[in-house]
Each structure stands twice: as structure tokens, then as C-alpha cells.
C-alpha positions as CSV (number, residue, x, y, z in Angstrom):
1,M,10.8,-1.7,-75.4
2,K,13.3,1.0,-74.5
3,N,15.6,0.6,-71.5
4,F,14.6,2.7,-68.4
5,P,16.9,5.8,-68.4
6,V,18.5,5.1,-65.0
7,G,21.4,7.4,-65.7
8,D,19.1,10.3,-66.7
9,L,17.0,9.8,-63.6
10,L,20.0,9.7,-61.2
11,R,21.5,12.7,-62.9
12,R,18.6,14.9,-61.8
13,P,19.6,17.1,-58.8
14,E,16.5,16.1,-56.7
15,S,17.2,12.3,-57.0
16,G,19.6,12.2,-54.1
17,A,17.3,14.4,-52.1
18,F,14.4,12.0,-52.7
19,L,16.4,9.0,-51.6
20,G,17.6,10.8,-48.5
21,L,14.0,11.7,-47.6
22,V,13.0,8.0,-48.1
23,F,16.0,7.0,-45.9
24,V,15.0,9.2,-42.9
25,L,11.3,8.4,-43.3
26,V,12.0,4.7,-43.0
27,F,14.4,5.2,-40.1
28,F,11.8,7.1,-38.0
29,V,9.0,4.8,-39.0
30,V,11.0,1.9,-37.8
31,F,12.5,3.4,-34.6
32,G,9.7,5.9,-33.8
33,S,6.1,5.5,-33.0
34,V,3.1,5.6,-35.3
35,E,2.3,9.0,-33.9
36,F,5.0,10.3,-36.2
37,L,2.8,9.9,-39.3
38,K,-0.5,10.9,-37.7
39,P,-1.8,14.4,-38.3
40,A,-0.5,15.8,-35.0
41,G,2.9,14.3,-35.5
42,A,3.0,15.3,-39.2
43,A,2.1,18.8,-38.3
44,S,5.2,19.1,-36.0
45,W,7.6,18.6,-38.9
46,L,5.5,20.1,-41.6
47,N,5.3,23.4,-39.7
48,V,9.1,23.4,-39.3
49,A,9.5,22.5,-43.0
50,A,7.2,25.3,-44.1
51,N,8.8,28.0,-42.1
52,L,12.3,26.9,-43.2
53,G,11.2,26.3,-46.8
54,I,10.0,29.8,-47.3
55,V,13.6,31.1,-46.9
56,A,15.5,28.0,-48.0
57,I,14.3,28.1,-51.6
58,P,15.5,31.8,-52.3
59,V,18.7,31.0,-50.3
60,G,19.1,28.0,-52.5
61,L,18.6,30.0,-55.7
62,L,21.3,32.4,-54.6
63,M,23.6,29.4,-54.0
64,I,22.8,28.1,-57.4
65,S,23.9,31.5,-58.8
66,G,27.1,31.3,-56.8
67,E,26.2,33.7,-54.0
68,L,25.1,33.4,-50.4
69,D,22.9,35.4,-48.1
70,I,23.3,35.0,-44.3
71,S,21.6,38.2,-43.4
72,I,18.3,36.3,-43.3
73,G,19.1,35.6,-39.7
74,A,18.5,39.2,-38.8
75,M,15.8,39.9,-41.4
76,I,13.4,37.3,-39.8
77,P,13.2,39.1,-36.5
78,A,13.4,42.5,-38.3
79,G,10.3,41.6,-40.3
80,A,8.6,40.4,-37.1
81,L,9.5,43.5,-35.0
82,T,8.5,45.9,-37.8
83,V,4.9,44.7,-38.0
84,A,4.8,44.4,-34.2
85,I,6.0,47.9,-33.5
86,I,3.9,49.5,-36.2
87,S,0.6,47.7,-35.6
88,G,1.1,46.3,-32.1
89,Y,2.9,49.1,-30.2
90,Y,1.6,52.1,-32.1
91,G,-1.8,50.5,-33.0
92,L,-1.7,51.4,-36.7
93,P,-3.6,49.3,-39.3
94,I,-2.0,45.8,-39.7
95,W,-1.6,46.4,-43.4
96,L,0.8,49.3,-42.7
97,G,2.8,46.8,-40.6
98,V,2.8,44.2,-43.4
99,V,3.9,46.8,-46.0
100,G,6.5,48.1,-43.5
101,S,8.0,44.6,-43.0
102,L,8.2,43.8,-46.7
103,T,9.6,47.2,-47.6
104,L,12.4,46.7,-45.0
105,G,13.2,43.4,-46.7
106,L,13.2,45.1,-50.1
107,V,15.6,47.8,-48.9
108,V,18.1,45.4,-47.3
109,G,17.9,43.1,-50.3
110,L,18.8,46.0,-52.6
111,I,21.6,47.0,-50.4
112,N,23.0,43.5,-50.4
113,G,22.6,43.1,-54.1
114,F,24.2,46.5,-55.0
115,L,27.1,46.0,-52.7
116,V,27.8,42.6,-54.2
117,I,27.7,43.7,-57.8
118,R,29.5,47.1,-57.2
119,T,32.4,45.8,-55.1
120,A,34.7,42.8,-55.3
121,V,33.7,41.8,-51.8
122,P,32.2,38.2,-51.6
123,S,28.6,38.0,-50.8
124,L,29.3,36.0,-47.6
125,I,31.2,39.1,-46.2
126,V,28.6,41.6,-47.5
127,T,25.7,39.8,-46.0
128,L,27.7,39.1,-42.8
129,G,28.0,42.9,-42.5
130,T,24.3,43.5,-43.1
131,L,23.5,40.7,-40.7
132,F,25.1,42.6,-37.8
133,A,24.0,46.0,-39.1
134,V,20.3,44.9,-39.2
135,Q,20.7,43.1,-35.8
136,G,22.0,46.4,-34.3
137,L,19.3,48.4,-36.0
138,I,16.4,46.4,-34.8
139,L,17.8,46.1,-31.3
140,G,18.4,49.8,-31.0
141,C,15.1,50.8,-32.6
142,S,13.1,48.3,-30.5
143,V,14.6,49.6,-27.2
144,F,14.4,53.2,-28.3
145,L,10.8,53.1,-29.5
146,T,9.3,50.6,-27.1
147,G,11.7,50.2,-24.2
148,T,11.9,46.5,-24.7
149,T,13.2,43.7,-27.0
150,S,9.9,41.9,-27.1
151,V,6.9,43.5,-28.6
152,A,3.3,42.1,-28.4
153,L,0.9,42.0,-31.3
154,S,-2.6,40.9,-30.2
155,P,-5.1,39.1,-32.4
156,A,-7.3,42.1,-32.2
157,Q,-4.5,44.3,-33.6
158,S,-3.7,41.8,-36.3
159,G,-7.3,41.7,-37.5
160,A,-9.3,38.7,-38.8
161,V,-8.2,38.9,-42.4
162,A,-4.4,39.2,-41.7
163,K,-4.7,36.5,-39.0
164,A,-6.4,34.2,-41.4
165,L,-3.9,34.8,-44.2
166,F,-0.6,34.9,-42.3
167,G,-1.1,33.7,-38.7
168,Q,-3.6,30.9,-38.1
169,F,-3.6,27.2,-37.3
170,I,-5.5,25.1,-39.7
171,G,-7.2,22.1,-38.1
172,G,-5.7,23.2,-34.8
173,S,-2.2,22.0,-35.6
174,F,-1.1,23.1,-39.2
175,Q,0.3,26.6,-39.6
176,V,-1.1,28.6,-42.6
177,T,2.5,29.1,-43.7
178,I,2.4,25.5,-45.1
179,I,0.0,26.8,-47.8
180,W,2.3,29.7,-48.5
181,W,5.2,27.4,-48.8
182,M,3.4,25.1,-51.2
183,V,2.2,28.0,-53.4
184,L,5.6,29.6,-53.5
185,T,7.3,26.3,-54.4
186,V,5.0,25.9,-57.4
187,I,5.8,29.5,-58.5
188,Y,9.5,28.9,-58.1
189,V,9.4,25.6,-60.0
190,F,7.7,27.4,-62.9
191,Y,10.2,30.3,-63.1
192,V,13.3,28.3,-62.4
193,H,12.6,25.3,-64.6
194,Y,10.2,26.5,-67.2
195,S,11.2,30.1,-68.0
196,P,14.2,32.0,-69.3
197,F,14.8,33.1,-65.7
198,G,15.9,29.6,-64.8
199,S,18.3,29.4,-67.7
200,W,19.9,32.7,-66.7
201,L,20.2,31.5,-63.1
202,F,22.1,28.3,-64.0
203,A,24.3,30.2,-66.5
204,L,25.1,32.8,-63.8
205,G,26.2,30.0,-61.4
206,G,28.1,28.2,-64.0
207,D,30.2,31.0,-65.4
208,K,29.3,34.6,-64.6
209,V,31.6,36.1,-67.2
210,S,30.3,33.9,-70.0
211,A,26.8,34.6,-68.9
212,R,27.3,38.4,-69.1
213,N,29.0,38.0,-72.5
214,A,26.0,36.1,-73.7
215,G,23.7,39.0,-72.9
216,I,22.2,37.8,-69.7
217,P,21.5,40.7,-67.3
218,T,23.7,39.2,-64.5
219,D,23.6,42.4,-62.3
220,K,19.8,42.7,-62.4
221,L,19.5,39.0,-61.8
222,T,21.8,39.1,-58.8
223,V,20.0,42.0,-57.2
224,T,16.7,40.3,-57.8
225,L,17.9,37.1,-56.0
226,F,19.1,39.1,-53.0
227,V,15.8,41.0,-52.8
228,L,13.9,37.8,-53.0
229,S,15.9,36.3,-50.2
230,S,15.5,39.3,-47.9
231,V,11.8,39.9,-48.6
232,S,11.1,36.2,-48.0
233,A,12.8,36.3,-44.6
234,A,10.9,39.5,-43.6
235,F,7.7,37.8,-44.8
236,L,8.4,34.8,-42.6
237,G,9.2,37.0,-39.6
238,M,5.9,38.9,-40.1
239,C,3.9,35.7,-40.3
240,Q,5.5,34.4,-37.1
241,A,4.7,37.7,-35.3
242,I,1.1,37.5,-36.4
243,L,0.9,33.8,-35.5
244,F,2.5,33.9,-32.1
245,N,1.3,37.4,-31.2
246,V,4.8,38.5,-30.2
247,A,8.1,39.6,-31.9
248,Q,11.5,39.2,-30.4
249,V,14.9,40.5,-31.3
250,S,16.7,37.2,-30.7
251,A,14.7,35.0,-33.1
252,G,16.0,33.9,-36.5
253,M,19.7,33.0,-36.2
254,T,19.1,29.3,-36.5
255,F,17.6,29.8,-39.9
256,I,21.0,30.7,-41.3
257,F,22.6,27.3,-40.9
258,N,19.3,25.3,-41.1
259,S,18.5,26.8,-44.5
260,I,22.0,26.0,-45.9
261,I,21.8,22.5,-44.6
262,A,18.4,22.0,-46.2
263,V,19.6,23.4,-49.5
264,V,22.7,21.2,-49.5
265,V,20.7,18.1,-48.5
266,G,18.5,19.1,-51.4
267,G,21.3,18.6,-53.9
268,V,22.5,22.2,-54.5
269,L,26.3,22.5,-54.9
270,L,28.1,25.1,-52.8
271,T,30.1,26.0,-55.9
272,G,26.9,27.0,-57.8
273,G,25.4,26.0,-61.1
274,F,23.7,22.9,-60.0
275,G,20.4,22.2,-58.1
276,S,16.6,22.3,-58.3
277,V,13.6,23.7,-56.5
278,I,12.1,20.3,-56.0
279,G,15.4,19.1,-54.5
280,I,15.5,22.0,-52.1
281,F,11.8,21.3,-51.2
282,L,12.6,17.7,-50.4
283,G,15.8,18.6,-48.6
284,T,13.8,20.9,-46.4
285,I,11.3,18.2,-45.5
286,T,14.2,15.8,-44.8
287,F,15.8,18.3,-42.4
288,A,12.4,18.9,-40.7
289,I,11.8,15.2,-40.2
290,V,15.2,14.6,-38.8
291,N,14.9,17.6,-36.5
292,Q,11.5,16.7,-35.1
293,G,11.5,12.9,-35.6
294,I,13.9,12.3,-32.7
295,Y,11.1,13.3,-30.3
296,F,9.0,10.4,-31.5
297,T,11.7,7.8,-30.7
298,S,12.8,6.2,-27.4
299,F,16.4,7.5,-27.9
300,D,17.9,9.5,-25.0
301,R,17.4,13.2,-25.7
302,N,20.9,14.0,-24.6
303,W,22.1,12.3,-27.8
304,S,19.6,14.1,-30.0
305,S,22.2,16.5,-31.5
306,L,24.5,13.7,-32.4
307,I,21.8,11.6,-34.0
308,I,20.5,14.6,-36.0
309,G,24.0,15.4,-37.2
310,V,24.7,11.9,-38.3
311,M,21.4,11.5,-40.0
312,L,21.8,14.7,-41.9
313,L,25.5,13.8,-42.8
314,L,24.3,10.5,-44.2
315,A,21.6,12.2,-46.3
316,V,24.1,14.6,-47.7
317,L,26.6,11.8,-48.5
318,M,23.9,9.7,-50.1
319,N,22.9,12.7,-52.2
320,N,26.5,13.4,-53.3
321,T,27.2,9.6,-54.0
322,F,24.2,9.3,-56.3
323,R,25.2,12.6,-58.0
324,I,28.7,11.3,-58.7
325,M,27.3,8.0,-59.9
326,A,25.0,9.8,-62.3
327,L,27.8,11.9,-63.7
328,T,29.9,8.9,-64.4
329,Y,27.1,6.7,-65.7
330,S,27.1,5.6,-69.3
331,P,24.6,3.2,-70.8
332,K,25.7,-0.1,-72.2
333,K,26.2,-0.3,-75.9
334,K,23.9,-2.7,-77.8
């Protein structure tokens, strides 16, 4: 009988993320109430995970490639306001609003991608610039066109089909974005881990020059990743506007740091070249559980930020520890 390949198992990027998830689950099961695992309780953190996960995975793929996109903080409200202004304020068909939101995401993603590959400016600085530019654009356009920074989008204006696809509660508690998140995760797993796209991605993150010399279309891949990130953020904003029947300029900034935290907890290295979609998926759930689980415990809410910070730090340290153990692991010689 062959020995169980412990080293190979620990060496996988998602191993630490899984252990971190188990750790926080046990913590909140012990210190929280049974309501935490009941449907209503599970919906609270699954909804958070789904909304975060839709943008966290493309952000994680960019980080694996050695890049970063923080403009998602502006693209989420931009996607929401676009559909709300087109279909809510002006009353045009909802599908024009949907196309408008996704098109805006496409344009901003192309701008980010081309600026990164055509200049020597780091992607952090490029997307910081587009973050403020898009923020100013949506604020100015919203006030100029509607006279307000909050635009309503009624269920009647959304339409039954769009409401069912993008903005409904399933079973009264679970957002339909959970299904989108699951489906997108499966698609990402296939393309990242079972197609040439994934090999190109990890090669790009490991050594961009060597990847280019090997014939990998690094520029096209980089632009594609930025487009994917921006379109995903715009899609999420659109879904939120249809779900909550309103779009606001101020929404979305917390997604910048939350997505990075979820990706890092999921085992992706900030230096690029290492990570997995399943790890990001698990890291997103871990973050959502820690973020919402505190409300199911008897802890003083004034300490919630401290507890959340410590729990996430422990999850990251656990992830990093097991990764180092995996890299230094060597099986015993017979």
C-alpha cells in the first residue's frame, strides 16, 4: 500500500485555505449559536461570499499574473448607476441598461489593460488613477443627468426576467448571485486549471519575460484579465441595483480591500505565480463567515473589528505556514 502523499496535498494552494475555513467554522460553531448554520444564518454569510466572490476570483487571477486592480471599488457603483440611470431614470428597456453596464466595464478594463502594457507604470498606480477617474465620472454624470447621487430602479422597470436572473431572493433569504458565483467558479476552475489559459496565467506570474519568449501572448492575456475584472465588478453592481431597487455613488469601496483579503486568505501570493481558484473560493467563504459570524456570538460588538482582524490574520498565517511546510517537505526514504 502506498503512503498517503501528505506533502503533495499540503503543497496545493487551496490546502491552507481549507484549513483556515475549518478553523473559523469550528470557532463560530463553538462560540456562536446554532442559528449560524441554519438556512437564515447561512444566507447571511453566503450572500456576502457570493457578492465578494464574483469580483474576488478575477482579482485573484490578476494577482496570480503579477498585477492588481483596485478600480473595482468604482466599477461596482458605476455598473449599478449605469443600469439605474438608463432603465430607472430614463425608463428605457432593462436590457439596454444591462448592456450599458457591461459595456462600461469592458471599456474601463481595456483602458486599464492597455495602460499597463503600454507604459512602465505599475498596475496599482494605473488602477488607482482609473478608480478616481471613474468615481468622478459617475458622480458628475449622476448629478448632471438626475440631480442626485442615488437613483431608483423599481421592480416594474427591471422586469420579471431580469429580476429573476439578477436580483431576486431565493427562498426568501438567498440572493440569486449565489448561483452566478457558483457557475462562474466552475467556469474559472476549468479555464485556469484544465486549459492552456491557466498555464499561460501561471507562467505570466512567474516570469513575464520568459513567458513572452516562450510565445505566450502576455499582452493579450493581461488585457483580458483586466477586462474580466472590470466587467465582473460592473456585473455585480448591476445585480445589486436590480436586487435592492436603487443605485448609489458611494457603494463599492469596501470591496477593494475585502477582495484582496479573501484572495490572500485563499492562498494567492502577492508576488504572483501561485494560487488556485478553489483556494480563492474557500478564502472568500472564510472572510464572509468571519465578517458575519461575529453577530451570532455573545461578544461585545465594540470588539468586532478586532476579532475579525485577528481571525483573518490567523487564517492567513495558517495558510502561509502550511505552504512553507509543503515547500520544505520531503518524503522519508525507504
